[in-house]
Residue frames as a rotation matrix with the C-alpha (Angstrom) as fourth column:
MET 1
0.895 -0.044 0.443 9.11
-0.108 0.944 0.311 -23.29
-0.432 -0.326 0.841 41.47
SER 2
0.045 -0.980 -0.195 12.72
-0.813 -0.149 0.562 -24.30
-0.580 0.133 -0.804 41.04
ASP 3
0.561 0.040 -0.827 13.97
-0.669 0.610 -0.425 -26.73
0.487 0.792 0.369 38.40
TYR 4
-0.495 -0.836 -0.238 16.17
-0.423 0.471 -0.774 -28.27
0.759 -0.283 -0.586 41.11
TYR 5
0.670 0.708 0.222 15.22
-0.579 0.312 0.753 -30.79
0.464 -0.633 0.620 43.76
ASN 6
0.002 -0.608 0.794 16.73
-0.891 0.359 0.278 -32.98
-0.454 -0.708 -0.541 46.43
ALA 7
0.650 0.182 -0.738 18.00
-0.619 0.690 -0.376 -36.07
0.440 0.701 0.561 44.59
PHE 8
-0.224 -0.797 0.561 20.07
-0.971 0.229 -0.063 -37.74
-0.078 -0.559 -0.826 47.27
GLU 9
0.462 0.480 0.746 18.11
-0.480 0.842 -0.246 -40.96
-0.746 -0.244 0.620 46.74
ILE 10
0.976 -0.135 -0.169 20.11
-0.087 0.471 -0.878 -41.67
0.198 0.872 0.448 43.56
SER 11
0.191 -0.964 0.183 23.47
-0.783 -0.262 -0.565 -41.31
0.593 -0.036 -0.805 45.31
PRO 12
0.403 -0.109 -0.909 25.26
0.338 0.941 0.037 -44.26
0.851 -0.322 0.416 46.89
VAL 13
-0.657 -0.712 0.247 26.79
0.075 -0.388 -0.918 -41.87
0.750 -0.585 0.309 49.45
PRO 14
0.020 0.704 -0.710 25.13
0.894 0.305 0.327 -42.31
0.447 -0.642 -0.623 52.87
THR 15
0.759 0.306 0.575 24.06
0.010 -0.888 0.460 -39.43
0.651 -0.343 -0.677 55.08
PRO 16
-0.287 -0.950 0.126 27.09
-0.139 -0.089 -0.986 -38.25
0.948 -0.301 -0.106 57.10
GLY 17
0.600 0.424 0.678 27.20
-0.710 -0.108 0.696 -39.37
0.369 -0.899 0.236 60.70
PRO 18
-0.260 -0.788 0.558 29.12
-0.948 0.318 0.008 -41.51
-0.184 -0.527 -0.830 63.16
ASP 19
-0.113 0.286 0.952 27.01
-0.172 0.938 -0.302 -44.55
-0.979 -0.198 -0.057 62.26
ALA 20
0.499 0.258 -0.827 27.23
-0.821 -0.164 -0.546 -44.09
-0.277 0.952 0.129 58.46
VAL 21
0.148 -0.369 0.918 27.93
0.082 0.929 0.360 -47.39
-0.986 0.022 0.168 56.75
PRO 22
-0.568 -0.377 -0.732 29.57
-0.663 -0.318 0.678 -47.52
-0.488 0.870 -0.070 53.33
PRO 23
0.575 0.778 -0.254 27.49
-0.776 0.420 -0.470 -49.15
-0.259 0.467 0.845 50.62
GLU 24
0.402 -0.380 0.833 28.44
0.203 0.924 0.324 -52.61
-0.893 0.039 0.448 49.43
PRO 25
-0.722 -0.633 -0.279 30.66
-0.203 -0.192 0.960 -52.81
-0.662 0.750 0.010 46.34
PHE 26
0.372 0.897 -0.238 28.45
-0.446 -0.052 -0.893 -52.47
-0.814 0.439 0.381 43.27
ARG 27
-0.570 -0.641 0.513 29.01
0.033 0.607 0.794 -55.11
-0.821 0.470 -0.325 40.59
GLY 28
0.445 0.819 0.362 26.23
0.495 0.112 -0.861 -54.11
-0.746 0.562 -0.356 38.19
ILE 29
-0.639 -0.566 0.520 26.90
0.739 -0.267 0.619 -52.83
-0.212 0.780 0.589 34.68
TYR 30
0.526 0.768 -0.365 25.62
0.609 -0.640 -0.468 -49.33
-0.593 0.024 -0.805 33.84
GLY 31
0.441 -0.352 0.826 26.43
0.609 -0.558 -0.563 -46.39
0.660 0.751 -0.032 31.59
MET 32
-0.073 -0.565 -0.822 29.15
0.977 -0.206 0.055 -44.59
-0.201 -0.799 0.567 33.56
PRO 33
0.867 0.492 0.082 28.38
0.499 -0.851 -0.164 -40.87
-0.011 0.183 -0.983 33.96
ALA 34
0.650 -0.739 0.179 32.03
-0.653 -0.663 -0.367 -39.95
0.390 0.121 -0.913 34.64
PHE 35
0.890 -0.446 0.092 35.29
0.312 0.745 0.589 -41.79
-0.332 -0.496 0.803 35.29
PRO 36
0.376 -0.836 -0.400 39.03
-0.790 -0.515 0.333 -41.22
-0.484 0.191 -0.854 35.07
THR 37
0.956 -0.291 -0.037 41.14
0.215 0.780 -0.588 -43.17
0.200 0.554 0.808 32.58
ILE 38
0.654 -0.743 0.142 44.62
-0.611 -0.409 0.678 -43.53
-0.445 -0.530 -0.721 34.02
PRO 39
0.637 -0.502 -0.585 47.62
-0.356 0.482 -0.800 -44.74
0.684 0.718 0.128 32.00
THR 40
0.642 -0.470 0.605 49.97
-0.559 0.253 0.790 -47.16
-0.525 -0.845 -0.100 33.73
SER 41
0.078 -0.706 -0.704 53.20
-0.883 0.279 -0.378 -48.83
0.463 0.651 -0.601 32.70
ASP 42
-0.919 -0.322 -0.228 52.60
-0.179 0.855 -0.487 -51.65
0.351 -0.406 -0.843 35.23
LEU 43
-0.064 0.998 -0.022 48.98
-0.510 -0.014 0.860 -52.83
0.858 0.067 0.510 35.33
ALA 44
0.191 0.136 -0.972 49.62
0.538 0.814 0.220 -55.46
0.821 -0.565 0.082 38.03
ALA 45
-0.713 -0.519 -0.471 51.30
0.679 -0.346 -0.647 -53.00
0.172 -0.782 0.599 40.42
SER 46
-0.817 0.467 0.338 48.59
-0.416 -0.883 0.217 -50.39
0.400 0.037 0.916 39.78
VAL 47
0.148 0.910 -0.388 45.76
-0.228 0.413 0.882 -52.86
0.962 -0.042 0.269 40.40
ASP 48
-0.123 -0.273 -0.954 47.47
0.787 0.559 -0.261 -54.05
0.604 -0.783 0.146 43.60
PHE 49
-0.961 -0.266 -0.078 47.64
0.261 -0.774 -0.577 -50.50
0.093 -0.575 0.813 44.96
TRP 50
-0.585 0.788 0.191 44.09
-0.622 -0.587 0.517 -49.51
0.520 0.184 0.834 44.01
VAL 51
0.241 0.682 -0.690 42.65
-0.005 0.712 0.702 -52.74
0.971 -0.166 0.175 45.50
ARG 52
0.033 -0.298 -0.954 44.72
0.882 0.458 -0.113 -52.97
0.471 -0.837 0.278 48.70
GLY 53
-0.910 -0.402 -0.097 44.94
0.405 -0.818 -0.409 -49.18
0.085 -0.411 0.907 49.29
PRO 54
-0.807 0.590 0.021 41.80
-0.588 -0.799 -0.129 -47.16
-0.059 -0.116 0.991 48.52
GLY 55
-0.569 0.575 0.588 39.63
-0.150 0.630 -0.762 -50.29
-0.808 -0.522 -0.272 48.41
PHE 56
0.019 0.537 -0.844 38.60
-0.989 -0.115 -0.096 -50.72
-0.149 0.836 0.528 44.78
PHE 57
0.019 -0.042 0.999 37.88
-0.027 0.999 0.042 -54.12
-0.999 -0.027 0.018 43.23
GLU 58
-0.889 -0.363 -0.280 38.48
-0.305 0.014 0.952 -55.43
-0.342 0.932 -0.123 39.73
LEU 59
0.148 0.987 -0.067 35.18
-0.609 0.038 -0.792 -55.39
-0.779 0.158 0.607 37.82
PHE 60
0.862 0.000 0.506 36.74
0.337 0.746 -0.574 -56.82
-0.378 0.666 0.643 34.67
SER 61
0.055 -0.887 -0.459 39.91
-0.368 -0.445 0.817 -56.70
-0.928 0.123 -0.351 32.59
ILE 62
0.982 -0.085 -0.170 41.25
-0.135 0.317 -0.939 -57.08
0.134 0.945 0.299 29.10
PRO 63
0.684 -0.728 -0.054 44.56
0.511 0.425 0.747 -58.81
-0.521 -0.538 0.663 29.90
GLY 64
-0.254 -0.951 0.178 47.57
0.891 -0.158 0.427 -56.60
-0.378 0.267 0.887 29.30
ARG 65
-0.519 0.086 0.850 45.47
0.613 -0.656 0.440 -53.68
0.596 0.750 0.288 28.09
LEU 66
-0.332 0.547 0.768 42.80
-0.499 -0.793 0.349 -52.45
0.800 -0.267 0.537 30.53
VAL 67
-0.676 0.266 -0.687 41.47
0.675 0.596 -0.434 -53.02
0.294 -0.757 -0.583 34.03
HIS 68
-0.094 0.753 0.651 38.11
-0.166 -0.657 0.735 -51.59
0.982 -0.039 0.187 35.11
LEU 69
-0.814 -0.216 -0.539 38.11
0.494 0.229 -0.839 -50.89
0.304 -0.949 -0.080 38.86
ARG 70
0.016 0.842 0.540 35.19
-0.093 -0.536 0.839 -49.86
0.996 -0.064 0.070 41.04
ARG 71
-0.995 -0.091 0.045 34.35
-0.050 0.047 -0.998 -49.08
0.088 -0.995 -0.052 44.68
TRP 72
-0.363 0.930 -0.052 30.74
0.154 0.004 -0.988 -47.96
-0.919 -0.367 -0.145 45.03
ALA 73
0.312 0.549 0.776 28.27
0.917 0.039 -0.396 -47.33
-0.248 0.835 -0.491 42.25
PHE 74
0.920 0.054 0.389 29.52
0.258 -0.830 -0.495 -44.48
0.296 0.555 -0.777 40.05
GLN 75
0.553 -0.831 0.066 33.10
-0.641 -0.373 0.671 -44.77
-0.533 -0.414 -0.738 41.41
ASP 76
0.868 -0.190 0.459 34.82
0.417 0.780 -0.466 -46.27
-0.269 0.596 0.757 38.38
VAL 77
0.266 -0.857 -0.442 38.44
-0.653 -0.497 0.571 -46.07
-0.709 0.137 -0.691 37.23
LEU 78
0.993 -0.087 0.083 39.91
0.119 0.666 -0.736 -47.43
0.009 0.741 0.672 34.01
LEU 79
0.210 -0.977 -0.033 43.59
-0.374 -0.111 0.921 -48.33
-0.903 -0.181 -0.389 34.18
VAL 80
0.993 0.109 -0.038 45.03
-0.069 0.295 -0.953 -48.60
-0.093 0.949 0.301 30.68
SER 81
0.394 -0.895 0.208 48.38
0.735 0.443 0.514 -49.96
-0.552 -0.050 0.832 29.63
ALA 82
0.984 -0.171 -0.041 50.84
-0.166 -0.830 -0.533 -47.28
0.057 0.532 -0.845 28.52
ALA 83
0.431 -0.898 -0.091 54.53
0.479 0.314 -0.820 -47.17
0.765 0.310 0.565 27.64
SER 84
-0.726 -0.669 -0.160 55.19
0.518 -0.378 -0.768 -44.54
0.453 -0.640 0.620 30.30
VAL 85
0.460 0.818 -0.345 53.48
0.865 -0.326 0.381 -42.36
0.199 -0.474 -0.857 32.91
PRO 86
0.614 -0.232 0.755 54.06
-0.108 -0.972 -0.211 -38.73
0.782 0.048 -0.621 33.86
GLU 87
-0.337 -0.842 -0.421 57.02
0.447 0.250 -0.859 -38.21
0.829 -0.477 0.292 36.18
GLN 88
-0.998 0.062 0.005 55.00
-0.037 -0.518 -0.855 -35.90
-0.050 -0.853 0.519 38.44
ALA 89
-0.310 0.950 -0.037 51.42
0.899 0.281 -0.335 -35.89
-0.308 -0.137 -0.942 39.57
PRO 90
-0.435 0.223 0.872 49.33
0.479 -0.763 0.434 -33.17
0.762 0.607 0.225 37.90
ALA 91
-0.952 0.140 0.272 47.72
-0.292 -0.683 -0.669 -30.39
0.092 -0.717 0.692 39.92
ILE 92
-0.081 0.988 -0.131 44.26
-0.858 -0.002 0.514 -31.69
0.508 0.154 0.848 39.01
SER 93
-0.912 -0.142 0.384 42.77
-0.344 0.776 -0.529 -34.38
-0.223 -0.615 -0.756 41.23
PHE 94
-0.261 0.859 -0.440 39.83
-0.334 0.347 0.876 -36.77
0.906 0.376 0.196 41.09
SER 95
-0.657 0.046 0.752 37.81
-0.754 -0.046 -0.655 -37.29
0.005 -0.998 0.065 44.29
PHE 96
-0.360 0.545 -0.757 36.02
0.081 0.827 0.556 -40.39
0.929 0.139 -0.342 45.53
SER 97
0.165 0.520 0.838 33.52
-0.843 -0.367 0.393 -40.31
0.511 -0.772 0.378 48.40
CYS 98
-0.496 -0.160 -0.854 33.89
0.301 0.890 -0.342 -42.52
0.815 -0.427 -0.393 51.40
VAL 99
0.715 0.698 0.017 32.41
0.209 -0.237 0.949 -42.48
0.667 -0.675 -0.315 54.88
LEU 100
0.494 -0.507 0.706 34.13
-0.733 -0.680 0.025 -40.82
0.468 -0.530 -0.707 57.81
SER 101
0.681 -0.199 0.705 34.86
-0.476 0.611 0.633 -44.11
-0.557 -0.766 0.321 59.58
GLN 102
0.832 -0.362 0.421 36.89
0.538 0.713 -0.449 -45.26
-0.138 0.600 0.788 56.54
VAL 103
0.878 -0.449 0.165 39.20
-0.287 -0.769 -0.571 -42.27
0.383 0.454 -0.804 56.15
ASP 104
0.347 -0.804 0.483 41.89
-0.886 -0.112 0.449 -43.23
-0.307 -0.584 -0.751 58.66
SER 105
0.288 -0.231 0.929 42.01
-0.019 0.969 0.247 -46.92
-0.957 -0.088 0.275 57.71
LEU 106
0.872 0.024 0.489 42.17
0.482 0.134 -0.866 -46.16
-0.086 0.991 0.106 53.97
ALA 107
0.747 -0.647 0.151 44.94
-0.595 -0.752 -0.282 -43.61
0.296 0.121 -0.947 54.58
GLU 108
0.196 -0.690 0.697 46.90
-0.740 0.362 0.567 -46.18
-0.643 -0.627 -0.440 56.60
ALA 109
0.557 0.048 0.829 46.39
0.343 0.896 -0.283 -48.91
-0.757 0.442 0.482 53.99
CYS 110
0.927 -0.217 0.306 47.73
0.217 -0.356 -0.909 -46.57
0.306 0.909 -0.283 51.28
ARG 111
0.564 -0.745 0.357 50.57
-0.821 -0.553 0.143 -45.39
0.091 -0.373 -0.923 53.51
ALA 112
0.360 -0.407 0.840 51.59
-0.295 0.804 0.516 -49.03
-0.885 -0.433 0.169 54.12
LEU 113
0.635 -0.047 0.771 51.82
0.652 0.568 -0.502 -49.60
-0.414 0.822 0.391 50.36
ARG 114
0.095 -0.549 0.830 53.37
0.725 -0.534 -0.436 -46.24
0.682 0.643 0.347 49.36
PRO 115
0.021 -0.066 -0.998 54.58
0.976 -0.214 0.035 -44.36
-0.216 -0.975 0.060 52.47
ASP 116
-0.723 -0.412 -0.555 55.37
0.344 -0.911 0.228 -41.08
-0.599 -0.026 0.800 50.75
SER 117
-0.844 0.394 0.364 52.20
0.330 -0.153 0.932 -40.95
0.423 0.906 0.000 48.66
VAL 118
0.099 0.936 -0.339 49.66
0.878 0.078 0.473 -39.98
0.469 -0.344 -0.813 51.34
ASP 119
-0.871 -0.236 0.432 48.80
0.040 -0.908 -0.416 -36.46
0.490 -0.345 0.800 52.52
GLY 120
-0.077 0.858 0.508 46.35
-0.812 -0.350 0.468 -36.32
0.579 -0.376 0.723 55.37
PRO 121
0.048 0.952 0.303 43.82
0.939 -0.146 0.313 -36.98
0.342 0.269 -0.900 56.66
ARG 122
-0.954 -0.237 -0.183 42.93
0.286 -0.904 -0.318 -33.30
-0.090 -0.355 0.930 57.03
ASP 123
-0.006 0.979 -0.205 39.72
0.815 -0.114 -0.568 -31.45
-0.579 -0.171 -0.797 57.75
THR 124
-0.644 -0.151 0.750 38.51
0.674 -0.577 0.462 -28.88
0.363 0.802 0.473 55.22
PRO 125
-0.930 0.317 -0.186 36.65
-0.183 -0.838 -0.513 -25.59
-0.319 -0.443 0.838 55.70
TRP 126
-0.374 0.829 -0.416 33.70
-0.839 -0.112 0.532 -27.09
0.395 0.548 0.738 53.74
ASN 127
0.158 0.512 0.844 33.07
-0.929 0.368 -0.049 -29.84
-0.336 -0.776 0.534 56.34
THR 128
0.878 0.031 -0.477 34.88
-0.223 0.909 -0.352 -32.86
0.423 0.415 0.805 54.92
ARG 129
0.356 -0.846 0.397 37.85
-0.445 0.220 0.868 -34.95
-0.822 -0.485 -0.298 55.97
ASP 130
0.900 -0.059 -0.433 40.13
-0.418 0.168 -0.893 -35.66
0.125 0.984 0.127 53.02
VAL 131
0.252 -0.873 0.418 43.12
0.066 0.447 0.892 -37.84
-0.966 -0.197 0.170 52.22
GLU 132
0.681 -0.122 -0.722 45.14
-0.717 -0.310 -0.625 -37.04
-0.148 0.943 -0.298 49.10
LEU 133
0.423 -0.503 0.754 46.94
0.169 0.861 0.480 -39.93
-0.890 -0.075 0.449 47.40
ILE 134
0.098 -0.438 -0.894 49.48
-0.974 -0.226 0.004 -40.11
-0.204 0.870 -0.449 44.64
THR 135
0.848 0.331 0.414 48.95
-0.258 0.940 -0.223 -43.46
-0.463 0.082 0.882 42.93
PRO 136
0.079 -0.862 0.501 51.68
0.406 0.486 0.774 -45.58
-0.910 0.143 0.389 41.28
GLU 137
0.129 0.049 0.990 50.68
0.991 -0.051 -0.126 -43.93
0.044 0.998 -0.055 37.97
ASN 138
-0.857 -0.440 -0.268 51.22
0.488 -0.860 -0.146 -40.47
-0.166 -0.256 0.952 39.49
ALA 139
-0.149 0.884 0.442 47.51
0.362 -0.367 0.857 -39.74
0.920 0.288 -0.266 39.48
ARG 140
-0.969 -0.070 0.236 46.32
-0.172 -0.496 -0.851 -37.44
0.177 -0.866 0.468 42.26
ILE 141
-0.152 0.957 -0.247 43.17
0.282 0.282 0.917 -38.77
0.947 0.070 -0.313 43.91
VAL 142
-0.746 0.036 0.665 41.32
-0.593 -0.491 -0.638 -37.62
0.304 -0.870 0.387 47.00
LEU 143
-0.409 0.662 -0.628 39.27
0.663 0.688 0.293 -39.80
0.627 -0.297 -0.721 49.30
THR 144
-0.821 0.165 0.547 36.72
-0.339 -0.911 -0.236 -37.46
0.459 -0.379 0.803 50.85
ALA 145
-0.409 0.709 -0.575 34.12
0.810 0.572 0.129 -37.96
0.420 -0.412 -0.808 53.57
ALA 146
-0.033 0.509 0.860 31.47
-0.182 -0.849 0.496 -35.48
0.983 -0.140 0.121 54.68
LYS 147
-0.944 -0.218 -0.248 31.50
0.219 0.148 -0.964 -34.82
0.247 -0.965 -0.092 58.40
PRO 148
-0.069 0.955 -0.288 28.24
0.995 0.088 0.054 -34.63
0.077 -0.282 -0.956 60.34
PHE 149
-0.205 0.061 0.977 26.81
0.313 -0.942 0.124 -31.13
0.927 0.331 0.174 60.07
ASP 150
-0.221 0.087 -0.971 27.08
0.959 -0.161 -0.233 -29.10
-0.176 -0.983 -0.048 63.27
PRO 151
0.491 0.508 0.708 25.11
0.697 -0.716 0.030 -25.85
0.523 0.479 -0.706 62.89
ASP 152
0.978 -0.153 -0.143 27.31
-0.010 -0.717 0.697 -24.22
-0.209 -0.680 -0.703 65.57
SER 153
0.337 -0.911 0.237 30.63
0.740 0.412 0.531 -25.12
-0.581 -0.003 0.814 63.91
GLN 154
-0.216 -0.542 -0.812 33.10
-0.229 -0.780 0.582 -22.94
-0.949 0.312 0.044 62.05
GLU 155
-0.912 -0.097 0.399 32.37
0.325 0.422 0.846 -24.99
-0.250 0.901 -0.353 58.92
ALA 156
0.023 0.990 0.138 28.66
0.987 -0.001 -0.161 -24.07
-0.159 0.140 -0.977 59.20
ARG 157
0.434 0.077 -0.898 29.62
0.192 -0.981 0.009 -20.41
-0.880 -0.176 -0.441 59.54
ASN 158
-0.673 -0.715 -0.188 31.91
-0.101 -0.162 0.982 -20.74
-0.732 0.680 0.037 56.49
LEU 159
-0.696 0.472 0.541 29.04
0.718 0.457 0.525 -22.18
0.001 0.754 -0.657 54.43
GLU 160
0.340 0.865 -0.369 26.56
0.855 -0.448 -0.262 -19.61
-0.392 -0.226 -0.892 55.72
ALA 161
-0.070 -0.472 -0.879 28.98
0.058 -0.881 0.469 -16.82
-0.996 -0.018 0.089 54.75
ILE 162
-0.944 -0.256 -0.210 28.59
-0.192 -0.094 0.977 -17.86
-0.270 0.962 0.040 51.11
GLY 163
-0.371 0.903 -0.216 24.82
-0.928 -0.351 0.124 -18.27
0.036 0.246 0.968 51.40
ILE 164
-0.254 0.276 -0.927 24.53
-0.172 0.930 0.324 -22.01
0.952 0.242 -0.188 52.03
THR 165
-0.424 0.228 0.877 22.35
-0.906 -0.126 -0.405 -22.78
0.018 -0.965 0.260 55.03
PRO 166
-0.980 0.038 0.194 21.04
0.014 0.992 -0.127 -26.10
-0.197 -0.121 -0.973 56.32
PRO 167
-0.494 0.869 -0.022 17.58
0.162 0.117 0.980 -27.25
0.854 0.480 -0.199 55.24
GLY 168
0.253 0.728 -0.637 14.91
0.840 0.161 0.518 -25.99
0.479 -0.666 -0.572 57.62
ALA 169
-0.430 -0.431 -0.793 16.89
0.749 -0.661 -0.046 -22.93
-0.505 -0.614 0.607 58.74
ASP 170
0.499 0.585 -0.640 15.58
0.146 -0.784 -0.603 -19.48
-0.855 0.207 -0.476 57.88
GLY 171
0.529 -0.247 -0.812 16.25
-0.799 -0.467 -0.378 -19.06
-0.286 0.849 -0.444 54.18
GLY 172
-0.230 -0.750 0.621 17.67
-0.548 0.627 0.554 -22.59
-0.804 -0.213 -0.555 54.16
ASP 173
0.744 0.532 0.404 16.27
0.013 0.594 -0.805 -23.68
-0.668 0.604 0.435 50.82
ASN 174
-0.265 -0.964 0.030 19.57
0.139 -0.008 0.990 -22.69
-0.954 0.267 0.136 49.10
GLU 175
0.657 0.656 0.372 17.47
0.441 0.066 -0.895 -21.76
-0.612 0.752 -0.246 46.08
GLU 176
0.805 -0.340 -0.486 20.07
-0.553 -0.728 -0.406 -19.37
-0.216 0.596 -0.774 44.72
HIS 177
-0.278 -0.957 0.081 22.70
-0.870 0.286 0.403 -22.17
-0.409 0.042 -0.912 44.89
ALA 178
0.072 0.372 0.925 20.52
-0.042 0.928 -0.370 -25.04
-0.996 -0.013 0.083 43.72
């Protein structure tokens, strides 16, 4: 027996598909399992971008010092006041899930606010559609949406080549990857 199990029921991310609906914004307070803290020299401009672009909302703020933003449950960002920000975005990125039907509209909303800060949307070999954004603070974030799984697709063959098969397929328990 494996120590691993299917735990999708604790994730706010819906099953990929053309009818996938994003969860409602989550306003509850919880212990955050992971979150980026992003320094900004202009809290108001940063909040404006994050709210009107990738669709976060302001959960709470400490005026002039910190703004806690959130989209879905477990998608938290802390913007903190800083004297300056890096001049270039780092190579590292932080990814936030969305649903496939949101990718294009979120990319366009961000592009309208910061035309040169959006790369994509683009499809990946691991079956997602991603949009990379450079925020006003020069943070690199990725909005990523799983595409519906097509067992006859190149993406399925890519995953199978590394030993990941869909549930129910021969050997599809992914035990060695779980």
